[in-house]
KOLTORFI-174709 format. One line per 2 residues: number of its first residue (from 1); for each residue x, y negated, z negated of C-alpha. Coordinates in nm, 2 decimals, decimal comma, always signed. Example, Ala and Ser with C-alpha at 12.3 -4.5 7.8 and 13.67 -1.06 7.14 Angstrom:
<pts>
1) +1,23:+0,45:-0,78  +1,37:+0,11:-0,71
</pts>
This chain:
<pts>
1) -1,72:-0,13:+0,35  -1,39:-0,26:+0,49
3) -1,05:-0,08:+0,47  -0,73:-0,28:+0,52
5) -0,38:-0,15:+0,58  -0,05:-0,30:+0,46
7) +0,31:-0,18:+0,41  +0,53:-0,13:+0,11
9) +0,89:-0,26:+0,19  +1,11:-0,04:+0,40
11) +1,45:-0,15:+0,54  +1,42:-0,03:+0,89
13) +1,36:-0,22:+1,22  +1,02:-0,08:+1,31
15) +0,78:+0,20:+1,20  +0,50:+0,30:+1,43
17) +0,22:+0,52:+1,29  -0,05:+0,68:+1,51
19) -0,38:+0,66:+1,33  -0,67:+0,84:+1,49
21) -0,95:+0,84:+1,23  -1,05:+0,71:+0,88
23) -1,32:+0,87:+0,67  -1,45:+0,83:+0,32
25) -1,61:+1,07:+0,07  -1,89:+0,91:-0,13
27) -2,09:+1,03:-0,43  -2,44:+0,90:-0,34
29) -2,59:+1,01:-0,67  -2,35:+0,78:-0,87
31) -2,32:+1,04:-1,15  -1,94:+1,06:-1,15
33) -1,76:+1,05:-1,48  -1,40:+1,08:-1,60
35) -1,44:+1,32:-1,90  -1,07:+1,42:-1,90
37) -0,95:+1,06:-1,89  -0,71:+1,11:-1,60
39) -0,82:+0,79:-1,43  -0,97:+0,99:-1,14
41) -1,34:+1,09:-1,08  -1,41:+1,44:-1,20
43) -1,47:+1,72:-0,95  -1,85:+1,73:-0,96
45) -1,95:+1,63:-0,62  -2,29:+1,80:-0,56
47) -2,43:+1,49:-0,39  -2,12:+1,38:-0,21
49) -2,09:+1,32:+0,17  -1,81:+1,27:+0,42
51) -1,85:+1,01:+0,69  -1,62:+0,84:+0,94
53) -1,56:+0,47:+0,96  -1,54:+0,26:+1,27
55) -1,18:+0,20:+1,37  -0,97:+0,12:+1,68
57) -0,75:+0,43:+1,71  -0,39:+0,36:+1,81
59) -0,04:+0,28:+1,71  +0,01:+0,05:+1,40
61) +0,35:-0,12:+1,34  +0,36:-0,10:+0,96
63) +0,67:-0,32:+0,92  +0,47:-0,61:+1,06
65) +0,24:-0,58:+0,75  +0,46:-0,74:+0,48
67) +0,44:-1,02:+0,23  +0,06:-1,00:+0,19
69) -0,01:-0,95:+0,56  -0,27:-0,69:+0,63
71) -0,49:-0,57:+0,92  -0,85:-0,46:+0,92
73) -0,82:-0,08:+0,98  -1,18:+0,04:+0,94
75) -1,54:-0,07:+0,86  -1,87:+0,09:+0,80
77) -2,21:+0,06:+0,64  -2,31:+0,31:+0,36
79) -2,56:+0,36:+0,08  -2,48:+0,28:-0,28
81) -2,25:+0,52:-0,45  -1,89:+0,58:-0,57
83) -1,60:+0,63:-0,33  -1,42:+0,95:-0,42
85) -1,16:+0,99:-0,14  -1,03:+0,82:+0,17
87) -0,91:+1,05:+0,45  -0,67:+0,93:+0,73
89) -0,61:+1,15:+1,03  -0,29:+1,10:+1,22
91) -0,19:+1,17:+1,58  +0,14:+1,30:+1,70
93) +0,29:+0,97:+1,83  +0,48:+0,86:+1,52
95) +0,82:+0,69:+1,55  +1,06:+0,48:+1,35
97) +1,35:+0,26:+1,47  +1,67:+0,20:+1,28
99) +1,75:-0,09:+1,52  +1,60:-0,23:+1,84
101) +1,73:+0,06:+2,05  +1,76:+0,37:+1,82
103) +1,44:+0,56:+1,75  +1,35:+0,89:+1,59
105) +1,02:+1,09:+1,61  +0,83:+1,14:+1,29
107) +0,66:+1,48:+1,24  +0,35:+1,49:+1,02
109) +0,44:+1,71:+0,72  +0,21:+2,00:+0,63
111) -0,05:+2,22:+0,81  -0,31:+1,95:+0,86
113) -0,30:+1,63:+1,07  -0,50:+1,45:+0,79
115) -0,43:+1,35:+0,43  -0,66:+1,25:+0,15
117) -0,61:+0,96:-0,10  -0,78:+1,02:-0,43
119) -0,96:+0,71:-0,56  -0,87:+0,60:-0,91
121) -1,16:+0,47:-1,11  -1,01:+0,12:-1,18
123) -0,91:+0,05:-0,83  -1,23:+0,11:-0,64
125) -1,57:-0,01:-0,76  -1,93:+0,09:-0,66
127) -2,01:+0,08:-0,29  -2,32:-0,13:-0,38
129) -2,22:-0,48:-0,27  -2,27:-0,62:+0,08
131) -1,89:-0,69:+0,12  -1,69:-0,41:-0,04
133) -1,31:-0,42:+0,05  -1,02:-0,19:-0,03
135) -0,65:-0,20:+0,07  -0,42:+0,09:+0,15
137) -0,06:+0,01:+0,06  +0,16:+0,25:+0,28
139) +0,48:+0,30:+0,09  +0,72:+0,40:+0,36
141) +1,02:+0,44:+0,13  +0,84:+0,74:-0,03
143) +0,67:+0,86:+0,29  +0,96:+0,94:+0,52
145) +1,22:+1,21:+0,45  +1,48:+1,40:+0,64
147) +1,50:+1,78:+0,62  +1,67:+2,04:+0,84
149) +1,74:+1,81:+1,13  +1,39:+1,65:+1,14
151) +1,24:+1,33:+1,00  +0,90:+1,40:+0,84
153) +0,61:+1,18:+0,75  +0,43:+1,27:+0,43
155) +0,22:+0,95:+0,36  +0,24:+0,80:+0,01
157) -0,04:+0,55:-0,02  -0,17:+0,34:-0,31
159) -0,53:+0,22:-0,29  -0,64:-0,10:-0,46
161) -0,88:-0,39:-0,44  -0,82:-0,76:-0,51
163) -1,08:-0,78:-0,79  -0,90:-0,55:-1,03
165) -0,53:-0,61:-0,93  -0,32:-0,92:-0,91
167) -0,06:-1,08:-0,69  +0,28:-1,23:-0,75
169) +0,41:-1,51:-0,52  +0,76:-1,64:-0,52
171) +1,06:-1,79:-0,34  +1,42:-1,67:-0,32
173) +1,70:-1,91:-0,21  +1,91:-1,93:-0,01
175) +1,73:-1,73:+0,27  +2,06:-1,59:+0,39
177) +2,08:-1,37:+0,09  +1,85:-1,11:+0,26
179) +1,72:-1,00:-0,08  +1,49:-0,72:-0,19
181) +1,25:-0,80:-0,47  +1,14:-0,54:-0,73
183) +0,86:-0,62:-0,99  +0,85:-0,36:-1,27
185) +0,74:-0,28:-1,62  +0,72:+0,05:-1,82
187) +0,44:+0,19:-1,61  +0,45:+0,03:-1,26
189) +0,69:-0,07:-0,99  +0,62:-0,28:-0,68
191) +0,84:-0,42:-0,41  +0,86:-0,72:-0,17
193) +1,09:-0,83:+0,11  +1,11:-1,21:+0,15
195) +1,05:-1,36:+0,49  +1,29:-1,57:+0,69
197) +1,23:-1,87:+0,46  +1,27:-1,67:+0,14
199) +0,90:-1,65:+0,04  +0,74:-1,33:-0,08
201) +0,40:-1,20:-0,19  +0,35:-0,87:-0,38
203) -0,01:-0,74:-0,39  -0,19:-0,46:-0,56
205) -0,02:-0,50:-0,90  -0,19:-0,37:-1,22
207) -0,25:-0,64:-1,49  +0,05:-0,66:-1,73
209) +0,38:-0,83:-1,80  +0,66:-0,77:-1,55
211) +1,02:-0,84:-1,48  +1,13:-0,92:-1,13
213) +1,47:-0,80:-1,01  +1,60:-0,99:-0,71
215) +1,87:-0,79:-0,54  +2,09:-0,99:-0,30
217) +2,30:-0,88:+0,00  +2,59:-1,03:+0,20
219) +2,79:-1,10:-0,12  +2,51:-1,26:-0,32
221) +2,47:-1,15:-0,68  +2,15:-1,01:-0,83
223) +1,93:-1,19:-1,08  +1,62:-1,11:-1,29
225) +1,31:-1,31:-1,38  +1,14:-1,21:-1,71
227) +0,79:-1,23:-1,86  +0,59:-1,26:-1,54
229) +0,23:-1,21:-1,64  -0,01:-1,06:-1,38
231) -0,39:-1,08:-1,42  -0,65:-0,90:-1,22
233) -0,80:-1,11:-0,94  -0,54:-1,38:-0,98
235) -0,21:-1,49:-0,80  +0,08:-1,55:-1,04
237) +0,35:-1,80:-0,92  +0,69:-1,68:-1,01
239) +0,98:-1,92:-1,07  +1,21:-1,98:-0,78
241) +1,51:-1,73:-0,79  +1,84:-1,88:-0,68
243) +2,12:-1,64:-0,59  +2,49:-1,72:-0,60
245) +2,79:-1,57:-0,44
</pts>
């Protein structure tokens, strides 16, 4: 099993997260069901086990993981089964920068240094193949908040794999518009921040038809692309978005 880390867009200079350990919970009996149809495995884990993955503990710069860029966070070998949860344990050296000089400490919110990610049935398949991969999309916009004089980190992470979700690739011109890209429909929303040349790649999107709102800065007007069809396991090429002042 391989676990990759990537970042949902966040308009700060740098975000450094101290990751100490990654573990997974597996139902080795493969008897899990979803009787209540809430898209998560039911809580009948008589044959489940927790085990840690092999990682390189340290500080990860999440804002370097944009536009489809990821990093291999953890690996391990396990018997066949179903993944129920992923647990990430954080250290205390978490920081974010608003510019190259100004930084603020991030305090992990809650009584425990770890947090669990529930696995949704359509996003993670059986751990029965020789090369099983999942991605953790760390949405920083929803993970950092300010309260009573302190910045807190309460991780909001979406888990997905490339077999059941799709990608959207596109270009925004001119690059000087410094846009934010939002892909949305009635049930899902995903974001992208184009690189210096205006290119973007949004991953982990559920199959469906989306609109893409391109929001410009520096006096550039917004625009919207419609009827962007996303299919599982495929990359959709969106039309080039041209912004005007």
